[in-house]
N, C-alpha and C positions, 0 to 999 in steps of 0.2 A: 509552590504555586506555579513557578515557571516551568516545571516539568509537565504539569497538566496543561499549561497554556499552549505549548507547542507540540502536543502529543501527535496530532495529525501530521504535522510537517515532519517530525522525527520519524514516524512510521513510514511515511512515503519516501523519505530520503534513504532510509535503511533498505526498503524494498527495492528501490531503483539500484542502490549499491549492490545488493545481492544479485540482482539480475545481471548487472555488468560483470560481476565476478564470475557468475556461471557462464556467461558468454565468453569470457576470457579463457576459462577452463575448456569449454567446448571447442573454441577456436584453436587452442593449443593442441588438443587431442586430434583435431582434424589435420592440423599442420604436420603433426608427427606421424600421421597415418594410422593412428589407433582407431579412428572412426572413419568409415568409408564415405565421407563427404569431403569433396575437394574444397579447401579453404580459399582457393584463388579464383573460383568460378562464380557463377550466379547463385551458388548455394548458401549465400549469407543469410537469406531469408529462412532457410531450413535450419541453419545453425541458431538463429535467433529464436525460432519456434522451439527448438530443443532446449535452449537455455531457459525459456519461459516455463516449459514443462518441468524442468529440473528445479527451478527456483521456487515454484509454487508450493510444493510440499515442504521445502526447506524453510520458507518464510512462515509457513503454518506452525512449524515447530520452534524455530529459532527466534521469531519475533512475537511470541505470545504475550510477553509483558507489555510491549509497546502497543500491540493491538488492543489489549484490555484497557490501557490508559486512554487510547484514542476513543474507545467505546464509551468510557466514563465521561470524557469530554463532550462527546456528541449527545449523550443522554442529558447532561446538565444543560446544554444549550437548548435542546428541545423542551425540557421542563420550563426553562425561563420563558421561552416563546409562548408556551401554553398559558403560563401565568399572565403574561402581558396581554394575550388575546382575551383571556377571561376577564381581566380588569377592564379592558377597553369595551368589551361587550356589556359589562355591568354598567359602565358610564353611559353608554348609548341607551340602555334600557331605562336608566334613571332620568335621562333627558327627555324621553318621549312621554 
């Protein structure tokens, strides 16, 4: 149950961690001169964008289980909210 309870938090943390790791790799490649973007200038925004572009497909593949667990958690919450809304609507109809 606890793995389902914090599925969204776990996915978000892993996604941010993957972005930070990709940024570290991009920064290291820029610092070593393998990528023609200067790491010491105002190109940090471009390095961050490159890290975002790299981390997106990686997270799609590597975080599949966590994304599925998060999806199940969200579906359960939406179903509970719909049931509560239907129950409240039924009570209002009976009161009138």
